[in-house]
C-alpha positions as CSV (number, residue, x, y, z in Angstrom):
1,M,82.8,82.5,67.8
2,K,83.3,85.1,70.6
3,Q,86.8,86.5,71.3
4,S,87.4,88.3,74.6
5,A,89.5,91.4,74.1
6,S,89.7,91.9,77.8
7,I,91.4,88.6,78.3
8,R,93.8,89.4,75.4
9,F,94.4,92.7,77.1
10,L,95.5,91.1,80.3
11,C,97.7,88.7,78.4
12,C,99.4,91.6,76.7
13,L,100.1,93.2,80.0
14,A,101.8,89.9,81.1
15,V,104.1,90.2,78.1
16,L,105.1,93.7,79.1
17,G,106.3,92.8,82.6
18,I,103.0,93.1,84.5
19,M,103.3,89.3,84.3
20,L,103.4,86.0,86.0
21,V,107.0,85.2,86.7
22,A,105.7,81.7,87.3
23,G,102.2,80.3,86.7
24,S,99.8,81.5,89.4
25,A,97.8,78.3,89.1
26,A,100.6,76.3,90.6
27,M,100.7,78.5,93.7
28,G,97.0,79.4,93.7
29,Q,96.9,83.2,93.6
30,T,94.0,85.1,92.0
31,I,92.8,88.7,91.8
32,T,89.1,89.7,91.6
33,P,88.1,91.7,89.6
34,P,90.9,92.0,87.1
35,I,89.2,95.1,85.5
36,A,87.3,98.0,87.2
37,E,85.3,100.8,85.6
38,Y,84.2,104.0,87.1
39,R,82.5,107.2,86.0
40,G,83.1,110.6,87.6
41,K,85.3,109.3,90.4
42,A,87.2,106.1,91.2
43,Q,87.1,104.6,94.6
44,G,87.0,100.8,95.1
45,Y,88.8,97.7,96.1
46,F,90.0,94.3,94.8
47,E,90.5,91.0,96.4
48,L,93.8,89.0,96.4
49,R,93.3,85.3,97.2
50,N,96.1,83.1,98.5
51,D,95.1,79.4,98.1
52,A,98.6,78.2,98.9
53,D,99.6,76.4,102.1
54,F,102.0,79.1,103.2
55,P,101.7,82.9,103.8
56,L,102.6,85.4,101.1
57,A,104.2,88.8,101.3
58,A,102.5,91.3,99.0
59,T,103.1,94.8,97.7
60,V,101.0,97.0,95.3
61,E,102.2,99.7,92.9
62,V,100.7,101.7,90.1
63,H,101.7,101.6,86.4
64,G,100.5,103.7,83.6
65,F,100.1,102.2,80.1
66,K,99.3,103.0,76.5
67,V,97.7,101.0,73.7
68,S,98.8,101.0,70.1
69,P,96.2,101.0,67.2
70,N,96.8,97.3,66.9
71,G,96.1,96.6,70.5
72,S,99.7,96.2,71.8
73,M,100.3,97.4,75.3
74,A,103.3,99.3,76.6
75,Y,104.3,101.0,79.8
76,A,103.7,104.8,79.9
77,P,104.3,107.3,82.7
78,L,101.4,107.8,85.0
79,A,100.0,111.3,84.5
80,S,101.4,113.7,87.0
81,D,98.0,114.8,88.1
82,V,97.0,111.3,89.2
83,E,97.4,110.1,92.8
84,V,96.3,106.7,93.9
85,E,95.9,106.2,97.7
86,F,96.0,102.8,99.3
87,G,94.8,101.7,102.8
88,N,98.1,99.7,102.9
89,S,100.6,99.1,100.1
90,S,102.4,96.1,101.7
91,F,100.9,93.3,103.7
92,T,101.0,89.6,104.4
93,I,98.2,87.2,103.2
94,P,97.9,84.1,105.4
95,A,97.6,80.7,103.9
96,R,94.2,79.9,102.5
97,Q,93.0,83.4,103.1
98,S,92.3,86.6,101.1
99,H,93.0,90.3,101.5
100,L,91.0,93.3,100.3
101,V,93.0,96.2,98.8
102,F,91.1,99.5,99.0
103,Y,92.2,102.4,96.9
104,K,91.1,106.0,96.0
105,V,92.0,108.0,93.0
106,K,92.6,111.7,93.1
107,S,92.8,113.6,89.8
108,K,91.4,116.6,88.0
109,L,91.6,114.8,84.7
110,P,88.2,114.0,83.1
111,N,89.3,110.4,82.3
112,L,92.3,108.2,82.9
113,W,93.5,104.6,82.9
114,F,96.2,102.7,84.8
115,A,97.0,99.3,86.3
116,I,97.5,98.5,90.0
117,V,100.0,95.6,90.1
118,S,100.1,93.3,93.1
119,T,103.4,91.4,93.5
120,M,103.3,88.4,95.8
121,T,106.1,86.1,97.0
122,R,106.5,83.5,99.8
123,A,106.8,85.3,103.1
124,A,109.5,83.1,104.5
125,P,112.2,81.9,102.1
126,I,113.2,78.2,102.1
127,K,116.9,77.3,102.0
128,N,118.2,76.3,98.5
129,Q,114.9,77.1,96.8
130,I,114.1,79.9,94.4
131,R,111.6,82.4,95.6
132,I,108.9,82.9,93.0
133,N,107.3,86.3,92.5
134,V,103.7,86.4,91.1
135,A,102.4,89.7,89.7
136,L,98.7,90.2,89.0
137,P,97.2,93.4,87.5
138,H,94.0,95.2,88.4
139,V,93.2,97.6,85.5
140,V,91.3,100.7,86.3
141,Y,89.3,102.9,83.8
142,L,87.8,106.2,84.9
143,Y,85.3,107.6,82.4
144,Q,84.4,111.2,82.1
145,K,80.8,112.2,83.0
146,Q,79.9,113.0,79.3
147,R,79.2,109.9,77.3
148,L,80.5,109.1,73.9
149,K,78.0,109.9,71.0
150,A,77.5,108.2,67.7
151,E,78.8,111.3,65.9
152,D,82.1,111.0,67.8
153,V,83.0,107.7,66.1
154,A,83.8,106.7,62.6
155,L,83.9,103.0,61.4
156,E,85.4,101.3,58.4
157,V,85.7,97.7,57.4
158,K,88.1,96.5,54.7
159,R,88.9,93.1,53.4
160,Q,92.6,92.2,53.6
161,E,94.8,90.4,51.1
162,D,94.8,87.2,53.2
163,G,91.0,87.1,53.2
164,S,90.5,88.4,56.7
165,Y,88.8,91.7,57.5
166,Q,90.0,94.7,59.4
167,L,87.6,96.9,61.4
168,Q,88.8,100.5,62.0
169,V,87.3,102.4,64.9
170,T,88.2,106.0,65.1
171,N,87.3,108.1,68.2
172,R,87.4,111.7,67.2
173,S,86.5,113.0,70.6
174,N,88.5,113.5,73.9
175,K,86.3,110.9,75.6
176,L,87.2,107.5,76.9
177,S,84.7,104.8,76.2
178,R,84.4,101.1,75.6
179,I,83.1,98.7,73.0
180,E,80.9,96.1,74.5
181,R,80.8,93.8,71.5
182,V,81.0,93.6,67.8
183,Q,78.6,91.6,65.6
184,C,79.7,90.5,62.1
185,R,76.6,89.3,60.2
186,G,76.0,88.3,56.6
187,F,79.3,86.6,56.2
188,E,80.1,82.9,55.5
189,K,80.7,82.6,59.2
190,D,78.9,85.0,61.5
191,T,81.3,86.2,64.2
192,E,81.0,88.1,67.4
193,L,84.0,89.8,69.0
194,G,84.4,90.8,72.6
195,G,84.8,94.2,74.2
196,M,87.8,96.6,74.3
197,P,88.5,100.1,75.4
198,V,88.3,103.1,73.0
199,F,90.8,105.7,74.0
200,P,90.4,109.5,73.4
201,E,91.4,110.8,69.9
202,S,92.7,107.5,68.8
203,T,92.2,104.7,66.2
204,R,91.9,101.0,66.9
205,F,92.2,98.2,64.4
206,V,90.5,94.9,64.9
207,K,91.2,91.9,62.6
208,F,88.7,89.1,62.3
209,T,88.1,86.1,60.0
210,A,84.5,85.4,58.7
211,G,84.9,84.1,55.1
212,A,83.1,85.5,52.1
213,S,80.6,88.3,52.6
214,S,77.1,88.5,51.2
215,P,75.5,91.7,49.8
216,N,73.9,92.2,53.2
217,A,77.0,91.8,55.2
218,S,77.6,94.3,58.0
219,V,79.6,94.9,61.1
220,R,77.8,96.5,64.0
221,V,79.7,97.9,67.0
222,F,77.9,98.2,70.3
223,F,79.2,100.9,72.7
224,Q,78.7,100.9,76.4
225,D,77.4,104.5,76.1
226,G,74.1,103.2,74.8
227,F,74.4,103.3,71.0
228,S,75.6,101.2,68.2
229,S,77.1,102.0,64.8
230,E,77.3,100.0,61.6
231,A,79.8,99.7,58.8
232,I,79.6,97.9,55.5
233,P,82.6,95.8,54.3
234,Q,84.5,97.4,51.4
């Protein structure tokens, strides 16, 4: 059973306020891609799609965020040395059309992460009707040029009192990276977990359920930097 940490990540942002004030499916707004990753420099774009039968007024703004060891998200100030330039930060998207938002990041930091939030609302209000705002995040990760190495990471897996397992991933370096997937093998129920970011000098806990473990049980973590590490359940 594969669990997508990226989807859970976006859902957590929604809880924080980078959220849908009302369901976007009802009005037909989408953002592509929801996550962008760069190495060395960040310059790209995302697409906002308006499938509604009326035009939408849109604005974009930048939010910093932080992630707790358990994966909870919270707003955080954007680093003072980070500047995000837009071709246009406010615009109108006609009915049944899309709009490309181009951006460029200027910073001397080796790595960084933030969210560009697009807020959309009906361009022309209707009398006696509530205007609904829809906010969609485009999350940006900028990785340093140096890649994470196996010796930068420590793994530990412990069984919890409720029978579940907790994977602890400790990044001892100042590098930003990403876990591509986690394979849990040799358990009563083999499990595969989805990807998630690994922040500099931080620890991440990941809970999973797989039943009883055999003597050959192991948890292997695959990193996007081209290596994998293994931990034996304790």
